[in-house]
N, C-alpha and C positions, 0 to 999 in steps of 0.2 A: 328597500323592501331585495328581500333576496331570491334568485331566480335562477337558481341552483337547490338539487335536492342529495339528501344525503344516504347513501345506498350501497347493501352489502353486495358486497363481488359475489355471492352465489344466487344472490335476487337477479344480478348482470347476468349472470348464467342463465339460469331458468326465462326469463326472461328475449332470450337471445343476442344483447349487445355484447358480451361475450359470447364467442363461437367453440374456441378452444382453449381449454386450461387444462396444461397439463405437465407436468418435468419428465426427465429423460425415462430412458428402463433400466428397471430394476433388479434382481435377485439374478438367475443366470446366465439370464440374457446378457448382465452388463460388461461388456469389451474386459478380456483381461492384457494384459501388458502386452504382451507376445504380437497382439492382434492388431497393432498400430505399425504405422510407416508412413512412407515419403509419401506413397499413390493411396487414395482412397477420398472418402465421403469424409471433408472436414468434421471435428466432434471437435463441439465447443463444448469448456465447465468454466466456472463461477470465474476464476482468477485472470482469465481472458477479455473482461471484462474493466475496465477503470472506473474512474468513478467520477466521469466527465462522460457519460453517454457512449464511450467508443468500446468498439468489438474487436481484438487483433486476431484479425481469421487468418493471419499470414502465420502465426504462432502456434497455429490448431495442429495437434496430431491426426492425420487418416486412420479412420479405417477402411478393411479392403470393401468393396462393393461388397462382393458373396455377402460378409458376413452383415454390412450395413442394410441386404436387401432383405434379411429376414425379423428386421424388427418392422413392428405394426404403427409403434407413435413415435415421438420425439423426435419426427424432421421437420424443422421452422422454414419459414414463407417471408420473402422480402413484409417490411410494413408492421411484424407480428414483433410485439411488445416483450422484452428479457426479464426478467428479473431472477438473480443471484438470490439462495434462499438456506442456503446450507454452508458452513462454516465460512466463507465468504457472503455477507447478508448483506443485502438493501443497494446493490448495485443495477442500477437500473441500463437498458439502451433499447434501442429500434433497430432491428435486423435492414441494415441497409439492402437495396438491391442488392438479390444475386443469381448466377445463371447455373448454378451448379446446387445436388442437395445439399443438407446441411441438417448434423444430429447437432441435440444435445443432453450433455451426462446431466444423475443426477443433482446436481447443484444448483439446476437454470430449470424456471417456470418460465412456457409462453403463452402469452395470450393473444388469442387470435379474434379480430375487432368487428364487429358490423360497423364498418366506419359510416356510413349514412348514423351511426349513435354515438360512437363512440371514435376521435383522432388517435390512433397513436400517441402522436408529437403532444398529447395532453395530458394520453394514461400514463408517458414518461414522465412527465413536467411532473402531474404529483404524485406519483410512487417516489420521486424522488424528496418531494418535499417536508419540511416537517410534520404536517400531522400522519403520513403512510409513515415515515419513518419511527415514527416516534411509538406505533402503532405494534410496529417489525419490535421493536425492541419492550414494547411493554407483553406480546408472546414470549420473547427470547428470558425475559426476567424470570418466569415461572419455572425455567428449568436450564439444569447445570448443560443441554446440549445449544451449538449455537446452529440453532437450523429453524426456519417455520414451515412449516410443510403444508402439503399443499390445500388438506382438509382446515387447516388453523388459516390460511390465507381467504380462504373462502368464507368464514367470519371475519374478516375487515369492511371498512370503508372506504366506497370515495365519494366525493363533490361532483354530482355531473349534471352542471350545464346544458345548455342547448350547444346546439351544434353550430350556431353561428358565435355564442360565445367564448366554447372554446376556441374558435382559430383565434378567437382576439386574443383570449389570453394568453396563448401559447406566443402570438405573436414578442408580446412583452417580457414574458418569461424568457425567450429565449436573449431577449438582449443579456441580460442579465446575466444568463447560463452560457456564451456565450465567450463574455470576460472568463469568467472562471475558466474555462475549458482554455481560453488563452494563458490566463497565468498557468494553470494546469500544464499545457505542454513547455511554457519557458521553466516550468520547475524542473520538468524530467532531462530539460536539454542540459536544467545548471548542474545536477546530481549526476548527471553519463561522463562529465567533464569533472567532476569529482570521483569519481571512482574511479576516469580511467586514470589520474593520475595516480590515484591507489596503487591499483593494478602494477602501471606500470613501477612503481616504488618497492611495492611490500612483497607483490607478489612474483613477475618477468622480475625485477633486481635490474630495469633497464640500465639506469646510471654504473653500478658495479659491471657488466655486461661489456657498456662502452669504453670502461676506463682499462679492464684486462684486453680488452681485442687494439686499444691503443697501446698499449706497452708491446704486444707481439708483435704491432706494426710500424713500430718507431715515433710513434706519433705522440704531442699531448694529451695524456688521461684527462684533466684537467677538462680541456676544452670539450673535449669528446661527453663528456657526463653533463657539462653547462648543453649543449646543442640535441641532449637526448630530454634535458629537464623544462629545456625554453620550449624545443620542439624549431629552434633556430640553426641556419648554419653559421660557420665560425665569422663568413663574411658577416654579417648581421650581428651575432654576438660586438663584435668592434662597433658597431652603430649603436648603440644603445647610450642609454643613458647615463654616463660614470655612475649614479648610485643604484640602476636599476642589475648594471653589470656587476659592481662588486656582491651585492646580494645574493644573487643569480652563480657569481662565483663561491661565494661561502658556503651557498648549501652544498651543492655541487663536491666542494671540499670535506663535509660528512660523511659519503660517500666513499667503501671500503676499494678497494682493488681489485680484490681477490676471494674464490667461495671456497669455502671449506664444508669440508660433511659434517651432518647433523643426524638425527633421529628422524629430521624430518628433509632428508634430501640434502643435497648443496645449497648453504647459506651466505649471505654476506660473514666475510670473519669480523668476530666482536658483536654479534649479534648472537643473542643467547634465547634456549629453549625457557620459555617459563611460562605457567598454569594460568588460567582466566585470573583466579583468586588472587593472583600477584600484579592483576592493575587494578585491583581495587575490592570494596565488599560487594556479595555475593549474600541476593537477597531475593528469596522464595515470597511469593504474595500471599493473600489471606485474604480471604471474605468475613465482614462482621456478621453478629451475629441478623442472620435477617427478622428474629421475633421482636429484636428492637429497633424500632422504627421512628424514633431521635435517629437512630445512627447514620441514616441516607434524609440525604439533601442535595444543596446543590451550590455546595463548596469546593471538594479534593475530586476533580478527575479519577475515578474510578475502572481500572484501565482494565479491560477483558479483550480477547483474540478479535470479536469480531470489532475494535477497536481498532487494528495496529492494521486494515487492510489497505488504507486507505492512501497517509501519509510518512513520512522523514518524521514529521513533529506531531506529537498529539496536542491538540487546539481544544478537542474537545474530546468525550464518552458520551457514551449511552445513557450510563449511569455514571452517576456523585453520591459523594460518603456527604457528610457533615463535619463540622470541626470535633464535632465530638468524638462522632463515628472515627475518623481517621486517630486522633488522639488514645482512642480504644488500643490500637493496636501503634502505638508510633514507632515502633521501632520497624516498621515496614514504609515507613513518610521514604519515598524517592524523591534525591533534590534536584532540581531543573538539570540534565544534563546527564540521565542517569541513563541508561542502557537496558530495553526490555527485549527480552528473548523472548519467543514462544515454546512451551516446551513438552505440552501435551497432545495429542489429538493432531492438532493443526502447529507441528511442527516447524522452530524457525526461523520467522516472522522477523521481524527487526525494528525497532521507532526509536525515538530520541524524545524524552520527558522536555515540553516547555517551561513548565513548572512543576511544583509542588505534586504528586501523587500515588499510588497507592494501585497495585494490581491483586490479582485473584490471582491463586496456587494455580493456575495454569502457565503462567510466568517467572521467569530466573529472570533477577536487573542485577546489574552489575551498577555501582556509583564506583563512582571512576577517583582514584586515589589524586591525579592531575586533572584538570578543567581541558588541557594537552590531549589529552587520551579518548575523549568523548568523538570525535570524529575519525578517528581513527579504529575504534573500538566499534563504532558504527557499521563498516565497512567489511572491518573484519567475521562480526557477526554470521555481516550475508555471506562471503567468500565460503561459514564454513555449516549451510543449510544441509548440504550433501550429506557432512560427519555427522550435523547433529543426526540426520533423521535415522541414519544408520543405528547411532548407538539407543538410541530409542527402540530400537525395534524388536528390544530381546523377549523374544519369546510372548509375548501378550498382542490380544486383539488390538491393542489399543494405545499406539503411539505414547511412550513417556519416560521423558528424562530427565532425572530426582535436579537434587539442584550439586549434588556432591560430584554427578558425575560431567553434571555441565562443569564445576570451577573446579576440576581436574585435566580440564581437557588442554592439551600442549596445545602452544600458541606460540608465533616466534616475536622475540624483543629485541626490534630497534634500537638505538642508542636513544635517547631522550632528544637531544639534538636535534634530529632527524625527525623525530616524530611534533617537535615542537613547531620545524621549517614546513612543516606539509601541516599543521592544523594554523600556521601565518600564513598559509597561501589560500587554501580550504574554509575558513573560517568564515571572509568576504560572501562565499558562494552562498554560504548557509544561510548567511545572515539575510542575504539577498530572495531564495529560498520561503525563509520566515516569513518576511517581509510581505511579499506573493500569497503564503497560505492566510496571515495575518484578513490582510486582503479582500480574498476569494470568501473568506468564512466571513466575515461583515455582507459583502454582495449577494451570501447564502441566509445572512439576518434577513434582507430585505426584501428577498427574494421569499420567503418566507414569509413575514408582515403583511407582500404584498399579493401573495396567490391569494389568500381569505379573503383581503377588502374586493381583492376581484370579484368573487366567485359571491359574495352577500350583496355585488353591484353599489357595494360604497364608493368606489373607484370606477368612474365612467370610462369602460375600457375605449370607449369612443373618442372620446377628448385627450387621452393620455400621452403624454411626450414622453418616451422614455430612451435615451440618447449616452451609453457608456462607450468612455475611448482608454486606450489605455495608457498610462502615464510611465 
């Protein structure tokens, strides 16, 4: 027997369970870029929420107190539930204890609750679950805009049991969510390691510069590069296993010992300036006809920009195509290992396909000529975000970087042996990232299956024993 009721958000507002349901300030009051600085009131936007319920307050820009004091709403308090509803849709967090005023922008909604009726942690858990996320996706499927405005949110439903049952449900859902958060934290660390290696080799040219300095000082250039690549001293290099030393030595030998001038500035000798299209086939996505219902199903991920705000790989998407729908535009199919870059409205988001997929027309994708290009291109496209944004800004109210412009962006091409060496190092890292993502995906499915059973009374929360450990 169910001990919950399904209630519209607007009804919860009307009966006083939700005390405040507002987003940030719009229109003329919205802060201009020049009004932000290092001091003042933190200003939260959707991109400061991650998909694990964390808020990166340290990265929040700050608005001068004189400007902030002119706002009549948009200030959040501890235990307010935040929901991202514009561009980045569906991220959820509970405001932690804070000792200063904090403002939210127009991409966030905050829910202030009567905590005798709704627990903030319960509402956040429900918002993160499949039922509510599906409701958000349904709203977005009816428009080309990646948003769920306040008025639409109030038409959505939540399942609401008694406050006692809410507390029990949160306890068990949290055990799963904590495991997912741990996996996400591990993945962030792993990706940061792969990105640091990329930046050292391909942006800062550290091995090349180490060789140049060593030559100038009369030292061994190869050993200098080996130290930079491995992070070890020369003494530690000599303590390495023979095979590991040989592999590191071979990698160091791939880097030149000279920088030369190019249209992209000083670059390693022998590296060339190429176009994005020289790395593989560039495909602009397309939306199959919405009037043909059988084109949509549960077979092929159909990637849109909201699907790109979560992880390195797309394991799932809000919407899927049927095999028939995918075959209706077979020239748009992206194989596993393709790089997708958002090019309209929200520009510069980058993800990797984990399986054959398609995208809509707001995304340009690269199908690499060689598998070893995948991770190199992933980080390289991330480094170009500012450039992509500038290229998309040309005189239009909506950012738009067309496929031709994207395809012809200049990028630096190292020799393929160096890219192959990089792939050999980071592919193991990305294998672990993908493993953790798959595990979190399965845990999310478990969570989504568990929540309705708890809400319906099918599972007795008082007798449920759920313990998860990290392997």
